[in-house]
N, C-alpha and C positions, 0 to 999 in steps of 0.2 A: 582804354580798355585793353585787357590782355587775357591770356588763359582761355577759360571757357566763355568769356563774356561776348565775344564778337565772332559771328559766323563768317566763313566756314572755319571750324576748329579742326585742325589736322592733328591727330593723336598718334604718336608712335607706339604701335602695338608691341608690348613686351620690349620696348626700346625701339629697335629697328630690326625685327626678327628675321626679315628676308635678307638682311645685309650683314649682320653680326650675330654672334650667339645670343639667343634670347635671354632677357632678364639679366644682362651683365652690364657692368659699368661702361665698357666700350660701346655696347649697343645703345645705351641711353645717351652717351656723348655724341654718337653718330647722328641720332635723331635730332638732337639740338642743333648740331652743325648744319643739318639739312632744312632747318627752318620750321620745325613743328611748333605748335602752340602748347602742346601737352604731351605727356607720355602716359602709357598704361603699364601697370605692373601687378604682379600677383604676390600675395603674402601667405606664408605658412608659419606655424609656430614650431620652433625647435629649442627646447630647454629655455623657455621664456623669451627667446629671441625671435623677432619678426624677420624672417629671411625671405628673400625675393626669389621665388621659383614657382613655376606653374603647376607641375604635377605633384601628387602626394607621394610619389616614389621618385627615386634618383636615376633610374636606368636611362631614360630617354635623353636627358639633357646634361648628364654629368658622367664622370668616370666611376661613380659609386653605384651601389645597389642597396635596395631596401627602402623602407619608409622614411620620409623626412622626419616625421614626428618621433620616431624611435631611434634616430641616429643622434649621437652626441654632437653638440655644436662644434667641439674641437675637431671631430672627425669630418664634419661637414666642410670645415674650412680648409681641409687638405685636398678636397676634390677639385677636379678640372671641370668647369662649367662651359668649356669651349674656348679654344685658342689660348689656353693657359689662364683664363679668367676664373676668379673665385665666385662662389655663390655669395652675392652681397647681402648685407642687412639693409633694411629700409632706411635706416639712418645714413648709411654710406651712399645710397642712391641720392637721397635728398641733398647730401653735402656736395655732390658734383653737379647738380642741376642749378642753373640760374634761377633766381627767385621768381622771375616772370614766367617760367615754364610751369604750367599747372600739372597736377598729377592725379590720375585715376587709380586708386588703390582697390584691387579686387580681393575680397575676402575669400580665402581658400582654407578649408580644413577646420577642425574643431578648435574652439577657443580663440580664433583670430579676432572675432568681433570685440570681445572684452579686452583682449590684449592691445588691440589698436586703439580702442577708446582710452585706455589707461596711458598709452604711450604718447599720443598726440598732444602737443602743447596747445595753448590758446591760439585760435586762428590769427594769422598775421598776413603778410603780403601774398605769400604763395597760396594759390587756390588748390585745395585737395577735395576731390569727390570720391566717395566710398561707394563701391558697387558690389553686387553679389547675385548669383543665381539662387542662392539660399536666402529667401526673403525673410525667413525667421531670424537668421543671423543678422541680416541687415537691420531688422527691427530692434534686435538686441543692441546693436551699435547705436542706433538713433535714440534708444531709451537712455543710454549712458552719455551720449555726446550729441545733443540736438544742435550744437553750434557748428557742426559740419554737415554739408549736404550729402544725401545718399540717393543712389539711383538703382532701382531694381533692374536686373538683367533678364532678358527673355531670349531663349533659343526656339521656343514654340510660343505662338500667340495664345493668349487666354481671353475669353470674352470680357473679363473684368480687368484686363491689363492696365487700362487708363485709370481706373479707379485705384488700383494698387499703387501705381506711380504717383498719382495725385495725393494719396494718403500720406506718403512720405514727406510731402510738403517742400521738396527741394527744387521741383521744376524740371527734373531730368528723367529720361527713360533710355536705357541702353538695349538695343535689339539687334538680332542677326540680320545680315544683308538680305537673305531670302525672304524675311518678313517685311522688309521695308519697301512696299509698293506705294504708288502715288496716293491711293485712297487712305491707306493707313497713316502715312506720314502727314497727310492733310488733317486727319482726325486727331493725331497727336498735337499738331500745331493748334488746332481749334480748341483743344483742351487746355491750352496754355503751357504745354510741356515742350522741352527741347529734346530732340531725338539725336542720340549718338549711335552710329551704325557701325557694326563690326562684321567681318574684317574685309576691307575694300582695297583691292590691289590693281584694279583696272581703271584707267583714266576715264574711259567712256562711261563705265558704270558709276564712277564717282561723280561725274558731271550730271548724270541722270538723277542720282540720289539728291544732290544739292538743289537741282531745279525743282524736284518734287517736294522739297521742304526739309530735308535733313539738316540739322544744326551742325553736326560734326561727324567725322569719319575716323575710325581706327584703321591704320594701315601698317603692313609689314615693310612697305617700300616707300618711305618718305622722300626718296630721291625722285620718284615718279608721281606720287600723290602729294601735292603741296599747293599752296595758294597760287604760286606762279604758274603752275601747269593748269590749274583749274579756273583761273580768273577769279572773279568774285563769287562764282557759283550761283548767281542769281539771274 
């Protein structure tokens, strides 16, 4: 078993966002070196290119300014995304990741669902899980590519959250750390779903979440949140 199959799954959030510039190749490589089972990244569409960046605008994480969607791809590639790193394409990130490292791709921005569905090859050894807070976009993706699993993201709990996640048919639900109490994690497990909890940077907190039934954890600091530090989490 590898990737998302065996708990606890430690997922490098935006690579290793607490250690290296987020969503950059050095960040993803650092996460792998620190023993994660998966990484999480965000995709926007820029002139038909799937680029890996979190925000819809450039100011916070790059030397540029303005909207990602209205910037030319050529200009985007001249920007510093931190410590001299470029904003990578999704293809470039996957090229530097070993096949056994799973990837959670979060849809960001208009058009990414259809673009990702068209871009992805037939599933192979690498596990790819697609997630989004925009459940309509996620449904669009699933309607085009039912051969890849999809996980709805929740920052606020909804009474029908379990039904929403179950309807996607992939067996995963992604939720914020503050939502992940013992009762809720138990209900998720009882519904036959695997919970992936974001963003967990404290070892004590991580151990509590795994004991309460979380399947996996997103972390900015895979140097401190890892299988070695957590034991088996059960």
